[in-house]
C-alpha positions in Angstrom: 95.3 47.0 42.5 94.8 46.6 38.7 95.5 43.5 36.3 96.7 43.1 32.9 94.2 40.6 31.3 94.1 38.6 28.0 90.8 37.2 26.7 91.5 34.5 24.1 88.7 33.8 21.7 88.0 37.2 21.8 85.9 37.5 18.3 83.7 34.7 19.4 80.5 35.0 21.0 81.5 34.2 24.4 84.7 36.1 24.0 82.7 39.5 22.9 80.6 38.7 25.8 83.5 38.4 28.1 84.8 41.7 27.3 81.6 43.4 27.4 81.1 41.8 31.2 84.9 42.6 32.2 83.7 46.3 31.4 80.1 46.5 33.0 81.3 45.0 36.2 84.3 47.5 36.4 87.2 44.9 36.8 90.3 46.5 38.0 92.3 46.3 34.7 95.3 48.0 34.0 95.2 46.6 30.1 93.1 44.1 28.5 94.4 42.3 25.4 92.4 40.5 22.7 93.5 37.5 21.6 92.5 34.8 18.5 94.0 33.2 16.1 95.8 34.2 12.9 92.8 34.4 10.7 91.5 37.2 13.0 94.4 39.0 13.5 93.6 42.8 13.1 89.9 42.2 13.9 88.4 44.8 15.9 86.4 44.3 19.2 84.8 46.6 21.6 86.0 47.0 25.2 83.4 49.6 26.7 84.1 52.7 24.6 87.4 51.5 23.4 88.1 49.6 20.4 90.8 46.6 20.5 93.0 45.2 17.7 92.9 41.3 17.7 96.2 40.1 18.4 97.5 36.4 17.6 97.5 33.8 20.3 100.7 32.2 19.0 102.8 35.2 19.1 101.7 36.6 22.2 104.1 36.7 25.7 102.0 35.9 28.7 105.0 36.6 31.0 103.7 40.2 32.2 100.1 39.1 31.7 98.2 38.1 35.4 94.6 36.5 34.1 93.8 34.7 30.7 90.4 34.2 30.2 90.4 31.2 27.8 87.2 30.3 25.3 88.8 29.1 22.1 87.6 25.6 22.3 89.0 22.2 23.8 92.2 21.7 21.6 93.5 25.5 21.6 93.0 25.1 25.3 94.8 21.6 25.7 97.6 23.0 23.6 97.7 26.6 25.3 96.6 26.6 29.1 99.6 24.7 30.6 102.1 26.9 28.8 100.4 30.2 29.8 99.7 28.8 33.5 103.6 28.1 33.3 104.2 31.7 32.7 102.6 32.5 35.6 99.6 33.6 34.4 96.3 32.3 35.8 94.0 30.7 33.0 90.1 30.5 33.4 89.2 28.3 30.8 85.8 27.9 29.2 86.2 24.7 27.4 85.9 21.4 28.6 89.7 20.2 28.5 90.3 20.6 32.1 86.7 20.6 33.8 87.5 16.6 35.1 91.3 17.3 35.9 91.4 16.2 39.9 94.4 18.9 40.0 92.1 21.8 38.1 89.3 23.3 40.2 85.9 23.8 38.4 84.3 26.6 40.0 80.8 28.4 40.1 81.5 31.0 42.7 78.1 30.9 44.2 78.3 27.2 44.8 82.2 26.1 45.4 84.0 29.1 45.7 86.4 27.6 48.3 87.8 25.1 45.7 89.4 27.9 43.9 92.4 27.7 46.4 93.7 24.5 44.4 94.3 26.7 41.2 97.7 26.9 42.1 98.5 23.5 41.4 98.4 24.0 37.5 97.5 28.0 37.2 94.4 26.9 35.7 90.6 27.2 36.4 87.8 25.4 35.1 84.4 27.1 33.9 81.7 24.4 33.8 79.5 23.7 31.0 76.7 26.3 30.4 73.6 23.9 31.3 75.5 22.7 34.5 76.5 26.1 35.8 72.8 27.4 36.2 71.7 24.0 37.0 74.2 24.2 40.3 73.3 27.7 41.1 69.9 26.6 42.0 70.5 23.0 43.5 73.2 24.3 46.1 70.9 26.3 48.4 68.2 23.5 48.4 70.8 20.8 48.8 72.4 22.4 52.0 68.5 22.6 53.2 67.2 19.1 52.6 70.4 17.2 50.9 69.4 16.3 47.4 69.6 12.5 46.5 68.3 12.2 42.7 67.8 14.9 40.0 66.3 14.1 36.6 66.6 17.2 34.0 65.6 17.8 30.7 67.4 20.9 29.0 66.1 23.1 26.2 69.2 24.9 25.1 69.5 27.3 22.3 71.7 27.9 19.3 74.0 30.2 20.9 75.6 27.2 22.8 76.8 26.0 19.4 78.5 29.3 18.8 77.9 31.8 15.8 77.4 29.1 13.4 74.6 27.9 15.3 72.8 31.0 15.5 73.2 31.7 11.5 71.8 28.4 11.0 69.0 28.9 13.0 68.5 32.5 11.1 69.0 31.3 7.5 67.0 28.0 8.0 64.2 30.2 9.6 64.3 32.7 6.7 64.4 30.2 3.9 61.2 28.3 5.5 59.1 31.6 4.9 60.5 32.3 1.5 60.1 28.4 0.7 63.6 28.2 -0.1 66.0 25.3 0.1 66.7 24.3 3.9 70.4 23.6 4.2 71.7 21.5 7.5 75.4 22.1 8.1 75.8 22.8 11.7 73.3 20.6 13.5 72.3 17.1 12.6 68.7 18.2 11.7 66.7 21.2 10.8 67.1 23.6 14.0 64.5 26.1 12.4 60.5 25.1 13.9 62.0 21.5 15.3 63.8 20.2 18.4 66.9 17.9 18.3 67.5 15.5 21.2 71.1 15.5 20.6 73.8 17.7 21.7 77.5 16.5 21.1 78.8 13.1 20.6 77.0 9.8 21.5 78.7 7.8 24.4 78.5 3.8 24.3 75.8 3.9 26.8 73.6 5.7 24.6 73.7 9.0 26.6 75.6 12.0 25.0 78.5 14.1 25.9 76.8 17.0 26.8 74.7 14.8 29.0 77.7 13.2 30.5 79.1 16.6 31.4 76.1 17.8 33.4 76.5 14.5 35.5 80.0 14.7 36.0 80.5 18.4 36.8 77.4 18.1 39.3 79.3 15.8 40.9 82.8 17.3 41.2 81.1 20.9 42.1 78.1 20.1 44.5 78.3 16.4 46.0 79.6 13.1 44.5 76.9 11.2 46.1 73.8 12.9 44.1 72.3 10.9 41.3 71.5 12.8 38.1 70.3 11.7 34.6 69.7 14.2 31.8 68.3 14.5 28.7 69.9 17.7 26.3 67.9 19.1 23.7 68.6 21.8 21.4 65.6 24.1 20.4 65.3 26.8 17.9 65.9 29.7 20.3 68.9 32.3 20.2 69.8 33.1 23.6 69.2 31.4 26.8 68.9 27.7 28.0 66.0 26.5 29.8 65.6 23.3 32.2 63.0 21.3 33.6 63.8 19.6 37.0 62.7 17.1 38.9 64.7 16.9 42.5 64.6 14.1 45.2 65.4 15.4 48.3 66.4 12.9 51.6 64.6 15.2 53.9 61.3 16.9 54.0 61.3 20.4 51.8 57.9 22.0 50.6 57.2 24.5 47.7 57.1 27.3 49.9 60.4 26.7 51.5 62.2 26.1 48.4 60.8 29.7 46.9 61.9 31.4 50.2 65.4 29.7 50.3 65.7 30.4 46.6 64.8 33.9 46.9 67.6 34.6 49.4 70.5 32.5 47.5 73.1 34.1 45.7 72.8 34.3 41.7 68.9 33.1 42.0 65.9 35.0 41.0 62.5 33.5 41.6 59.7 34.8 39.2 57.0 32.2 40.4 53.3 33.3 40.1 50.3 30.8 39.1 49.2 33.1 36.5 49.3 33.7 33.0 53.0 34.6 32.3 53.9 34.3 35.8 57.3 32.5 34.7 60.8 32.9 33.2 61.3 32.1 29.5 64.7 32.2 27.4 63.6 35.2 26.0 63.3 37.4 29.2 66.7 35.9 30.1 68.8 37.1 27.5 71.3 40.0 28.9 70.7 39.5 32.4 73.2 37.8 35.0 70.8 35.9 37.3 69.6 32.1 37.2 65.8 32.4 37.3 63.4 29.8 38.9 59.9 29.2 38.4 57.3 26.7 38.4 58.5 25.3 41.5 56.2 22.7 43.1 55.7 19.7 44.8 56.3 16.2 43.1 53.2 14.0 44.9 54.6 10.8 43.0 57.8 10.2 45.1 58.7 11.5 49.1 60.3 14.6 49.2 60.0 15.7 45.9 60.0 18.9 43.9 59.9 20.0 40.3 60.8 23.6 38.9 61.8 25.6 35.5 65.5 27.1 35.5 66.3 29.6 32.7 69.7 31.9 32.2 71.2 33.4 29.4 74.0 30.7 28.5 76.4 33.4 27.2 76.6 34.8 30.7 75.9 32.8 33.3 77.0 29.7 31.5 79.9 31.3 30.5 81.4 34.5 30.1 80.0 36.3 33.7 80.9 32.8 35.3 84.7 33.5 34.2 84.7 36.9 35.2 83.2 36.0 38.7 86.0 33.4 39.0 88.5 36.2 38.5 86.8 38.6 40.7 87.1 35.8 43.7 90.9 35.2 42.9 91.1 39.2 43.3 89.0 39.2 46.4 90.7 36.4 48.3 94.0 37.7 47.8 94.8 34.8 45.5 96.6 36.7 42.7 98.7 39.9 43.0 99.6 42.0 39.9 102.9 41.3 38.0 103.4 45.2 37.1 102.9 47.5 40.2 101.1 50.9 39.4 103.2 53.6 38.7 
């Protein structure tokens, strides 16, 4: 079986990565259509050794398309995902538009694959926030073993999480610093070059940001509503790769050695944890990789049953594009979707 797949937002960082990963993983496609806004019409994007011309979303008929992978922002998704779903095309949405809708499954295939069966309610499946995706991949096997009570996480999130504009701003500001030019601040609230900014998304009434709230709400929805979680989300001058310093309190005893062994066997996880110079992962090494990497696993003597660890992943891949393609693969593997057009 092969499927007709549309990628909405195909000219963006994540959209291009989605096309790359569909080809890399050999997803069974009969046809791939690249879609974006009118201003991108005619732009060329790559799909393997082929070049696709971008078509406009508002003029495209989804009635013969099987899967739509959407990465065009929340406003576009709110308008278009329900319309596309009603045409019988399953939408895998990378925005936050439907993540907290009880009729829309929020899926990380390594964490809660069984929840995917709920997709038929609206023909929409939500992709989690990039910082949450890598976190729950590491938490899931540990939760199964010792039951997590509380998580304290500080994120160190790359500028690619803010799109191409974020990456461009880091580049131009860094160059400006080196040549003593004026440093212009446009995308971020303060200078990002040679700086860190403890502010991602908008502030809420309780002083937390929306990004921090997302991590709480999504972890509860996908993993366990009983887990208490608090987050501080920070933007750092790194192009690709989100890092997280994570402290976990468990109900049952668990040692660092046990956690290491569990995570080595867990799907999607790769442990790189040597207590020596360079014996840990950094975002530089994670770029272009599919795994969620875990390092610096150690016992926290300040609480009972506590562990601390360092989690790093390529936010454009596992945090977005790879997870979306894995969701599409899960639909196919479980026989939850059939191609509208039968092969000749």
